[in-house]
A tleap script that builds the chain and sets N, CA, C and O, in Angstrom:
source leaprc.protein.ff14SB
mol = sequence {
  NPHE VAL GLN ILE PHE VAL SER VAL MET VAL
  LEU PHE ALA PRO VAL SER ILE VAL CYS LEU
  LEU ALA GLY GLY VAL GLY LEU LYS PHE ARG
  ARG PHE ILE VAL ILE ASP ALA VAL GLY THR
  ILE ALA SER LEU VAL LEU ILE ARG TRP LEU
  GLY PHE GLN PHE GLY GLY SER ILE ASP SER
  ILE VAL ASP PHE ILE GLY GLU TYR ARG TRP
  GLN VAL LEU ALA VAL SER VAL LEU CYS VAL
  LEU TYR ILE ILE PHE LYS ASP THR ARG ASN
  GLY SER ASN SER LEU LEU ALA PHE ILE ARG
  LYS VAL ARG ASP LYS CSER
}
set mol.1.N position { 9.888 -29.564 -10.805 }
set mol.1.CA position { 9.786 -28.118 -10.958 }
set mol.1.C position { 9.060 -27.486 -9.773 }
set mol.1.O position { 9.442 -26.411 -9.312 }
set mol.2.N position { 8.024 -28.143 -9.285 }
set mol.2.CA position { 7.241 -27.599 -8.184 }
set mol.2.C position { 8.092 -27.492 -6.924 }
set mol.2.O position { 8.017 -26.489 -6.214 }
set mol.3.N position { 8.901 -28.515 -6.636 }
set mol.3.CA position { 9.734 -28.465 -5.435 }
set mol.3.C position { 10.777 -27.352 -5.525 }
set mol.3.O position { 11.099 -26.724 -4.517 }
set mol.4.N position { 11.303 -27.106 -6.714 }
set mol.4.CA position { 12.268 -26.010 -6.875 }
set mol.4.C position { 11.578 -24.676 -6.632 }
set mol.4.O position { 12.114 -23.806 -5.946 }
set mol.5.N position { 10.388 -24.521 -7.197 }
set mol.5.CA position { 9.633 -23.284 -7.009 }
set mol.5.C position { 9.297 -23.063 -5.531 }
set mol.5.O position { 9.445 -21.954 -5.018 }
set mol.6.N position { 8.851 -24.105 -4.856 }
set mol.6.CA position { 8.522 -23.994 -3.433 }
set mol.6.C position { 9.782 -23.730 -2.614 }
set mol.6.O position { 9.733 -22.988 -1.633 }
set mol.7.N position { 10.906 -24.324 -3.001 }
set mol.7.CA position { 12.166 -24.065 -2.297 }
set mol.7.C position { 12.549 -22.596 -2.392 }
set mol.7.O position { 12.997 -22.006 -1.409 }
set mol.8.N position { 12.378 -22.008 -3.552 }
set mol.8.CA position { 12.674 -20.583 -3.733 }
set mol.8.C position { 11.703 -19.738 -2.893 }
set mol.8.O position { 12.098 -18.737 -2.295 }
set mol.9.N position { 10.433 -20.155 -2.857 }
set mol.9.CA position { 9.460 -19.433 -2.039 }
set mol.9.C position { 9.832 -19.497 -0.561 }
set mol.9.O position { 9.729 -18.495 0.147 }
set mol.10.N position { 10.264 -20.668 -0.090 }
set mol.10.CA position { 10.675 -20.816 1.314 }
set mol.10.C position { 11.898 -19.949 1.594 }
set mol.10.O position { 12.012 -19.365 2.672 }
set mol.11.N position { 12.810 -19.865 0.634 }
set mol.11.CA position { 14.017 -19.061 0.810 }
set mol.11.C position { 13.685 -17.578 0.954 }
set mol.11.O position { 14.219 -16.901 1.832 }
set mol.12.N position { 12.802 -17.075 0.089 }
set mol.12.CA position { 12.512 -15.640 0.087 }
set mol.12.C position { 11.351 -15.243 0.994 }
set mol.12.O position { 11.263 -14.082 1.393 }
set mol.13.N position { 10.471 -16.161 1.326 }
set mol.13.CA position { 9.322 -15.845 2.175 }
set mol.13.C position { 9.047 -17.009 3.121 }
set mol.13.O position { 8.076 -17.741 2.929 }
set mol.14.N position { 9.889 -17.192 4.143 }
set mol.14.CA position { 9.693 -18.327 5.056 }
set mol.14.C position { 8.561 -18.067 6.057 }
set mol.14.O position { 8.789 -17.973 7.264 }
set mol.15.N position { 7.350 -17.954 5.534 }
set mol.15.CA position { 6.175 -17.730 6.376 }
set mol.15.C position { 5.391 -19.030 6.473 }
set mol.15.O position { 5.651 -19.974 5.727 }
set mol.16.N position { 4.446 -19.078 7.377 }
set mol.16.CA position { 3.766 -20.333 7.698 }
set mol.16.C position { 3.055 -20.964 6.507 }
set mol.16.O position { 3.140 -22.178 6.325 }
set mol.17.N position { 2.362 -20.184 5.699 }
set mol.17.CA position { 1.615 -20.779 4.585 }
set mol.17.C position { 2.570 -21.371 3.541 }
set mol.17.O position { 2.266 -22.399 2.936 }
set mol.18.N position { 3.698 -20.737 3.335 }
set mol.18.CA position { 4.691 -21.267 2.390 }
set mol.18.C position { 5.314 -22.538 2.955 }
set mol.18.O position { 5.558 -23.492 2.215 }
set mol.19.N position { 5.571 -22.556 4.245 }
set mol.19.CA position { 6.123 -23.761 4.874 }
set mol.19.C position { 5.121 -24.908 4.808 }
set mol.19.O position { 5.510 -26.057 4.599 }
set mol.20.N position { 3.857 -24.615 4.981 }
set mol.20.CA position { 2.816 -25.632 4.844 }
set mol.20.C position { 2.776 -26.168 3.416 }
set mol.20.O position { 2.626 -27.370 3.198 }
set mol.21.N position { 2.910 -25.274 2.456 }
set mol.21.CA position { 2.943 -25.674 1.049 }
set mol.21.C position { 4.151 -26.560 0.767 }
set mol.21.O position { 4.055 -27.516 -0.003 }
set mol.22.N position { 5.288 -26.247 1.388 }
set mol.22.CA position { 6.492 -27.063 1.204 }
set mol.22.C position { 6.262 -28.485 1.692 }
set mol.22.O position { 6.686 -29.442 1.045 }
set mol.23.N position { 5.604 -28.625 2.812 }
set mol.23.CA position { 5.283 -29.966 3.301 }
set mol.23.C position { 4.281 -30.662 2.403 }
set mol.23.O position { 4.342 -31.878 2.220 }
set mol.24.N position { 3.361 -29.897 1.845 }
set mol.24.CA position { 2.341 -30.475 0.972 }
set mol.24.C position { 2.883 -31.017 -0.332 }
set mol.24.O position { 2.348 -31.986 -0.870 }
set mol.25.N position { 3.944 -30.401 -0.851 }
set mol.25.CA position { 4.518 -30.893 -2.104 }
set mol.25.C position { 5.597 -31.934 -1.876 }
set mol.25.O position { 6.177 -32.451 -2.831 }
set mol.26.N position { 5.873 -32.246 -0.605 }
set mol.26.CA position { 6.810 -33.320 -0.302 }
set mol.26.C position { 8.266 -32.913 -0.263 }
set mol.26.O position { 9.140 -33.728 -0.558 }
set mol.27.N position { 8.550 -31.665 0.096 }
set mol.27.CA position { 9.929 -31.211 0.229 }
set mol.27.C position { 10.580 -31.956 1.392 }
set mol.27.O position { 9.995 -32.057 2.470 }
set mol.28.N position { 11.775 -32.473 1.180 }
set mol.28.CA position { 12.486 -33.230 2.224 }
set mol.28.C position { 12.741 -32.340 3.437 }
set mol.28.O position { 13.042 -31.155 3.299 }
set mol.29.N position { 12.617 -32.929 4.634 }
set mol.29.CA position { 12.689 -32.160 5.873 }
set mol.29.C position { 14.042 -31.477 6.040 }
set mol.29.O position { 14.092 -30.300 6.398 }
set mol.30.N position { 15.136 -32.186 5.790 }
set mol.30.CA position { 16.471 -31.587 5.949 }
set mol.30.C position { 16.662 -30.420 4.995 }
set mol.30.O position { 17.193 -29.375 5.373 }
set mol.31.N position { 16.227 -30.604 3.766 }
set mol.31.CA position { 16.343 -29.531 2.773 }
set mol.31.C position { 15.500 -28.326 3.201 }
set mol.31.O position { 15.934 -27.180 3.082 }
set mol.32.N position { 14.294 -28.600 3.697 }
set mol.32.CA position { 13.424 -27.527 4.161 }
set mol.32.C position { 14.071 -26.741 5.298 }
set mol.32.O position { 14.065 -25.511 5.288 }
set mol.33.N position { 14.634 -27.461 6.286 }
set mol.33.CA position { 15.248 -26.805 7.449 }
set mol.33.C position { 16.386 -25.890 7.012 }
set mol.33.O position { 16.494 -24.760 7.488 }
set mol.34.N position { 17.232 -26.373 6.108 }
set mol.34.CA position { 18.377 -25.564 5.655 }
set mol.34.C position { 17.882 -24.329 4.906 }
set mol.34.O position { 18.332 -23.215 5.176 }
set mol.35.N position { 16.959 -24.525 3.969 }
set mol.35.CA position { 16.452 -23.397 3.181 }
set mol.35.C position { 15.723 -22.402 4.078 }
set mol.35.O position { 15.887 -21.192 3.926 }
set mol.36.N position { 14.924 -22.903 5.006 }
set mol.36.CA position { 14.183 -22.029 5.907 }
set mol.36.C position { 15.130 -21.236 6.801 }
set mol.36.O position { 14.928 -20.039 7.008 }
set mol.37.N position { 16.158 -21.887 7.331 }
set mol.37.CA position { 17.122 -21.193 8.196 }
set mol.37.C position { 17.874 -20.114 7.419 }
set mol.37.O position { 18.044 -18.999 7.912 }
set mol.38.N position { 18.323 -20.439 6.211 }
set mol.38.CA position { 19.037 -19.449 5.384 }
set mol.38.C position { 18.116 -18.280 5.061 }
set mol.38.O position { 18.532 -17.124 5.143 }
set mol.39.N position { 16.869 -18.568 4.696 }
set mol.39.CA position { 15.915 -17.506 4.378 }
set mol.39.C position { 15.601 -16.623 5.573 }
set mol.39.O position { 15.511 -15.403 5.441 }
set mol.40.N position { 15.435 -17.233 6.733 }
set mol.40.CA position { 15.141 -16.462 7.936 }
set mol.40.C position { 16.321 -15.587 8.330 }
set mol.40.O position { 16.137 -14.418 8.670 }
set mol.41.N position { 17.530 -16.138 8.288 }
set mol.41.CA position { 18.722 -15.361 8.631 }
set mol.41.C position { 18.915 -14.224 7.645 }
set mol.41.O position { 19.240 -13.106 8.044 }
set mol.42.N position { 18.717 -14.495 6.361 }
set mol.42.CA position { 18.841 -13.440 5.353 }
set mol.42.C position { 17.803 -12.346 5.579 }
set mol.42.O position { 18.112 -11.164 5.422 }
set mol.43.N position { 16.584 -12.717 5.943 }
set mol.43.CA position { 15.543 -11.722 6.222 }
set mol.43.C position { 15.924 -10.848 7.407 }
set mol.43.O position { 15.752 -9.630 7.364 }
set mol.44.N position { 16.441 -11.465 8.464 }
set mol.44.CA position { 16.839 -10.700 9.642 }
set mol.44.C position { 17.998 -9.757 9.343 }
set mol.44.O position { 18.016 -8.621 9.816 }
set mol.45.N position { 18.962 -10.226 8.559 }
set mol.45.CA position { 20.091 -9.369 8.177 }
set mol.45.C position { 19.593 -8.196 7.347 }
set mol.45.O position { 20.016 -7.059 7.558 }
set mol.46.N position { 18.696 -8.466 6.401 }
set mol.46.CA position { 18.143 -7.395 5.560 }
set mol.46.C position { 17.358 -6.383 6.385 }
set mol.46.O position { 17.481 -5.177 6.170 }
set mol.47.N position { 16.548 -6.867 7.330 }
set mol.47.CA position { 15.777 -5.966 8.188 }
set mol.47.C position { 16.713 -5.098 9.033 }
set mol.47.O position { 16.486 -3.898 9.190 }
set mol.48.N position { 17.752 -5.708 9.565 }
set mol.48.CA position { 18.705 -4.939 10.377 }
set mol.48.C position { 19.423 -3.890 9.533 }
set mol.48.O position { 19.603 -2.756 9.976 }
set mol.49.N position { 19.835 -4.261 8.319 }
set mol.49.CA position { 20.509 -3.329 7.433 }
set mol.49.C position { 19.586 -2.174 7.054 }
set mol.49.O position { 19.992 -1.012 7.069 }
set mol.50.N position { 18.333 -2.507 6.712 }
set mol.50.CA position { 17.374 -1.454 6.378 }
set mol.50.C position { 17.103 -0.553 7.573 }
set mol.50.O position { 16.910 0.652 7.412 }
set mol.51.N position { 17.087 -1.126 8.764 }
set mol.51.CA position { 16.904 -0.323 9.970 }
set mol.51.C position { 18.013 0.694 10.149 }
set mol.51.O position { 17.756 1.836 10.531 }
set mol.52.N position { 19.240 0.292 9.876 }
set mol.52.CA position { 20.356 1.226 9.970 }
set mol.52.C position { 20.278 2.292 8.877 }
set mol.52.O position { 20.618 3.451 9.116 }
set mol.53.N position { 19.835 1.908 7.684 }
set mol.53.CA position { 19.758 2.852 6.574 }
set mol.53.C position { 18.693 3.926 6.796 }
set mol.53.O position { 18.900 5.097 6.477 }
set mol.54.N position { 17.555 3.511 7.345 }
set mol.54.CA position { 16.435 4.436 7.497 }
set mol.54.C position { 16.182 4.813 8.954 }
set mol.54.O position { 15.095 5.282 9.289 }
set mol.55.N position { 17.158 4.616 9.810 }
set mol.55.CA position { 16.979 4.869 11.234 }
set mol.55.C position { 16.576 6.295 11.548 }
set mol.55.O position { 15.688 6.510 12.373 }
set mol.56.N position { 17.197 7.266 10.920 }
set mol.56.CA position { 16.872 8.665 11.182 }
set mol.56.C position { 15.460 9.007 10.764 }
set mol.56.O position { 14.754 9.705 11.492 }
set mol.57.N position { 15.035 8.534 9.618 }
set mol.57.CA position { 13.687 8.819 9.132 }
set mol.57.C position { 12.638 8.183 10.040 }
set mol.57.O position { 11.619 8.800 10.350 }
set mol.58.N position { 12.888 6.973 10.455 }
set mol.58.CA position { 11.931 6.278 11.320 }
set mol.58.C position { 11.863 6.948 12.683 }
set mol.58.O position { 10.787 7.031 13.275 }
set mol.59.N position { 12.985 7.426 13.189 }
set mol.59.CA position { 12.975 8.115 14.484 }
set mol.59.C position { 12.084 9.341 14.452 }
set mol.59.O position { 11.384 9.617 15.426 }
set mol.60.N position { 12.095 10.085 13.349 }
set mol.60.CA position { 11.234 11.267 13.273 }
set mol.60.C position { 9.759 10.878 13.247 }
set mol.60.O position { 8.922 11.585 13.808 }
set mol.61.N position { 9.435 9.757 12.598 }
set mol.61.CA position { 8.047 9.272 12.577 }
set mol.61.C position { 7.638 8.820 13.970 }
set mol.61.O position { 6.535 9.130 14.421 }
set mol.62.N position { 8.509 8.093 14.654 }
set mol.62.CA position { 8.216 7.645 16.019 }
set mol.62.C position { 8.026 8.842 16.946 }
set mol.62.O position { 7.138 8.833 17.798 }
set mol.63.N position { 8.851 9.865 16.785 }
set mol.63.CA position { 8.702 11.072 17.601 }
set mol.63.C position { 7.365 11.753 17.330 }
set mol.63.O position { 6.702 12.211 18.261 }
set mol.64.N position { 6.964 11.823 16.057 }
set mol.64.CA position { 5.681 12.431 15.692 }
set mol.64.C position { 4.517 11.673 16.328 }
set mol.64.O position { 3.609 12.274 16.903 }
set mol.65.N position { 4.558 10.333 16.215 }
set mol.65.CA position { 3.489 9.521 16.792 }
set mol.65.C position { 3.486 9.660 18.310 }
set mol.65.O position { 2.418 9.699 18.920 }
set mol.66.N position { 4.652 9.736 18.925 }
set mol.66.CA position { 4.727 9.913 20.369 }
set mol.66.C position { 4.147 11.248 20.819 }
set mol.66.O position { 3.520 11.339 21.875 }
set mol.67.N position { 4.361 12.285 20.007 }
set mol.67.CA position { 3.847 13.607 20.362 }
set mol.67.C position { 2.333 13.708 20.156 }
set mol.67.O position { 1.643 14.371 20.931 }
set mol.68.N position { 1.825 13.061 19.129 }
set mol.68.CA position { 0.400 13.134 18.795 }
set mol.68.C position { -0.283 11.768 18.941 }
set mol.68.O position { -1.121 11.402 18.117 }
set mol.69.N position { 0.068 11.030 19.970 }
set mol.69.CA position { -0.421 9.651 20.119 }
set mol.69.C position { -1.938 9.565 20.209 }
set mol.69.O position { -2.527 8.652 19.630 }
set mol.70.N position { -2.588 10.480 20.913 }
set mol.70.CA position { -4.043 10.402 21.068 }
set mol.70.C position { -4.749 10.721 19.753 }
set mol.70.O position { -5.771 10.113 19.431 }
set mol.71.N position { -4.211 11.663 19.000 }
set mol.71.CA position { -4.794 11.978 17.696 }
set mol.71.C position { -4.607 10.818 16.722 }
set mol.71.O position { -5.513 10.491 15.956 }
set mol.72.N position { -3.432 10.201 16.755 }
set mol.72.CA position { -3.172 9.047 15.879 }
set mol.72.C position { -4.081 7.891 16.264 }
set mol.72.O position { -4.606 7.203 15.389 }
set mol.73.N position { -4.275 7.666 17.556 }
set mol.73.CA position { -5.180 6.620 18.019 }
set mol.73.C position { -6.609 6.892 17.555 }
set mol.73.O position { -7.294 5.981 17.091 }
set mol.74.N position { -7.058 8.126 17.677 }
set mol.74.CA position { -8.420 8.475 17.255 }
set mol.74.C position { -8.607 8.247 15.755 }
set mol.74.O position { -9.617 7.685 15.332 }
set mol.75.N position { -7.652 8.674 14.967 }
set mol.75.CA position { -7.740 8.464 13.513 }
set mol.75.C position { -7.735 6.976 13.186 }
set mol.75.O position { -8.470 6.541 12.299 }
set mol.76.N position { -6.922 6.190 13.884 }
set mol.76.CA position { -6.870 4.741 13.647 }
set mol.76.C position { -8.201 4.084 13.980 }
set mol.76.O position { -8.703 3.258 13.217 }
set mol.77.N position { -8.771 4.456 15.126 }
set mol.77.CA position { -10.060 3.882 15.524 }
set mol.77.C position { -11.143 4.272 14.525 }
set mol.77.O position { -11.960 3.437 14.139 }
set mol.78.N position { -11.154 5.529 14.106 }
set mol.78.CA position { -12.146 5.970 13.114 }
set mol.78.C position { -11.994 5.212 11.800 }
set mol.78.O position { -12.993 4.858 11.174 }
set mol.79.N position { -10.765 4.961 11.377 }
set mol.79.CA position { -10.546 4.201 10.140 }
set mol.79.C position { -11.083 2.776 10.266 }
set mol.79.O position { -11.734 2.271 9.351 }
set mol.80.N position { -10.815 2.139 11.384 }
set mol.80.CA position { -11.306 0.773 11.588 }
set mol.80.C position { -12.825 0.746 11.643 }
set mol.80.O position { -13.451 -0.130 11.045 }
set mol.81.N position { -13.423 1.693 12.350 }
set mol.81.CA position { -14.881 1.756 12.421 }
set mol.81.C position { -15.492 2.007 11.043 }
set mol.81.O position { -16.522 1.423 10.709 }
set mol.82.N position { -14.874 2.858 10.252 }
set mol.82.CA position { -15.361 3.120 8.896 }
set mol.82.C position { -15.289 1.857 8.043 }
set mol.82.O position { -16.225 1.553 7.302 }
set mol.83.N position { -14.202 1.132 8.142 }
set mol.83.CA position { -14.047 -0.099 7.359 }
set mol.83.C position { -15.090 -1.127 7.786 }
set mol.83.O position { -15.684 -1.794 6.939 }
set mol.84.N position { -15.318 -1.261 9.089 }
set mol.84.CA position { -16.332 -2.202 9.572 }
set mol.84.C position { -17.713 -1.772 9.107 }
set mol.84.O position { -18.497 -2.605 8.650 }
set mol.85.N position { -18.026 -0.481 9.216 }
set mol.85.CA position { -19.321 0.031 8.770 }
set mol.85.C position { -19.517 -0.214 7.277 }
set mol.85.O position { -20.571 -0.687 6.853 }
set mol.86.N position { -18.511 0.105 6.494 }
set mol.86.CA position { -18.601 -0.090 5.043 }
set mol.86.C position { -18.748 -1.578 4.711 }
set mol.86.O position { -19.490 -1.945 3.801 }
set mol.87.N position { -18.047 -2.416 5.444 }
set mol.87.CA position { -18.089 -3.852 5.189 }
set mol.87.C position { -19.451 -4.441 5.539 }
set mol.87.O position { -19.955 -5.303 4.820 }
set mol.88.N position { -20.048 -3.986 6.631 }
set mol.88.CA position { -21.361 -4.521 7.008 }
set mol.88.C position { -22.442 -4.063 6.043 }
set mol.88.O position { -23.416 -4.787 5.836 }
set mol.89.N position { -22.303 -2.899 5.454 }
set mol.89.CA position { -23.291 -2.421 4.482 }
set mol.89.C position { -23.130 -3.092 3.126 }
set mol.89.O position { -24.010 -2.991 2.272 }
set mol.90.N position { -22.009 -3.774 2.927 }
set mol.90.CA position { -21.734 -4.438 1.659 }
set mol.90.C position { -22.539 -5.725 1.504 }
set mol.90.O position { -22.606 -6.284 0.409 }
set mol.91.N position { -23.142 -6.195 2.575 }
set mol.91.CA position { -24.029 -7.356 2.504 }
set mol.91.C position { -23.292 -8.667 2.387 }
set mol.91.O position { -22.351 -8.934 3.134 }
set mol.92.N position { -23.730 -9.498 1.432 }
set mol.92.CA position { -23.192 -10.850 1.326 }
set mol.92.C position { -21.760 -10.884 0.800 }
set mol.92.O position { -21.097 -11.917 0.898 }
set mol.93.N position { -21.275 -9.789 0.252 }
set mol.93.CA position { -19.896 -9.751 -0.252 }
set mol.93.C position { -18.907 -9.274 0.801 }
set mol.93.O position { -17.729 -9.092 0.492 }
set mol.94.N position { -19.346 -9.068 2.021 }
set mol.94.CA position { -18.471 -8.512 3.040 }
set mol.94.C position { -17.570 -9.590 3.640 }
set mol.94.O position { -17.836 -10.788 3.539 }
set mol.95.N position { -16.511 -9.122 4.258 }
set mol.95.CA position { -15.591 -10.034 4.941 }
set mol.95.C position { -16.269 -10.683 6.138 }
set mol.95.O position { -16.044 -11.861 6.419 }
set mol.96.N position { -17.095 -9.923 6.843 }
set mol.96.CA position { -17.804 -10.490 7.994 }
set mol.96.C position { -18.756 -11.605 7.566 }
set mol.96.O position { -18.876 -12.615 8.261 }
set mol.97.N position { -19.434 -11.432 6.432 }
set mol.97.CA position { -20.330 -12.482 5.930 }
set mol.97.C position { -19.533 -13.733 5.578 }
set mol.97.O position { -19.980 -14.852 5.833 }
set mol.98.N position { -18.367 -13.546 4.999 }
set mol.98.CA position { -17.518 -14.685 4.660 }
set mol.98.C position { -17.081 -15.428 5.916 }
set mol.98.O position { -17.108 -16.658 5.953 }
set mol.99.N position { -16.679 -14.683 6.948 }
set mol.99.CA position { -16.246 -15.308 8.201 }
set mol.99.C position { -17.402 -16.073 8.833 }
set mol.99.O position { -17.210 -17.173 9.351 }
set mol.100.N position { -18.603 -15.498 8.794 }
set mol.100.CA position { -19.767 -16.198 9.336 }
set mol.100.C position { -20.047 -17.497 8.582 }
set mol.100.O position { -20.382 -18.513 9.192 }
set mol.101.N position { -19.910 -17.462 7.251 }
set mol.101.CA position { -20.136 -18.672 6.450 }
set mol.101.C position { -19.130 -19.757 6.806 }
set mol.101.O position { -19.492 -20.924 6.955 }
set mol.102.N position { -17.873 -19.370 6.942 }
set mol.102.CA position { -16.834 -20.342 7.284 }
set mol.102.C position { -17.076 -20.898 8.677 }
set mol.102.O position { -16.929 -22.100 8.898 }
set mol.103.N position { -17.445 -20.037 9.620 }
set mol.103.CA position { -17.709 -20.472 10.985 }
set mol.103.C position { -18.905 -21.425 11.037 }
set mol.103.O position { -18.874 -22.418 11.764 }
set mol.104.N position { -19.948 -21.132 10.279 }
set mol.104.CA position { -21.139 -21.970 10.292 }
set mol.104.C position { -20.907 -23.338 9.651 }
set mol.104.O position { -21.570 -24.308 10.018 }
set mol.105.N position { -19.985 -23.427 8.707 }
set mol.105.CA position { -19.704 -24.701 8.052 }
set mol.105.C position { -18.919 -25.636 8.953 }
set mol.105.O position { -19.007 -26.854 8.802 }
set mol.106.N position { -18.153 -25.091 9.888 }
set mol.106.CA position { -17.330 -25.952 10.743 }
set mol.106.C position { -18.028 -26.386 11.989 }
set mol.106.O position { -17.451 -27.113 12.797 }
savepdb mol mol.pdb
quit
């Protein structure tokens, strides 16, 4: 059952952690390659199809960002700085504290 579940995961989400999981549960290499290739090709076809469907809408967003690039950059930087500030004030539950703990253990 686990190999079937992992095979479906590889088919629909052929990302590195899922591929690592497939190797961990002992999925046969040939089966993995076929499922991964089919999943990747299907993902690319879906992305291309969605790109054609929403091309006009995305073009208007790209034009907006191109026109207001400095304002968008400023808002992005402020958002990141706010998240970092909020995270550092969170103390031991912060993401930075977790990264430090992991780094210190290795």
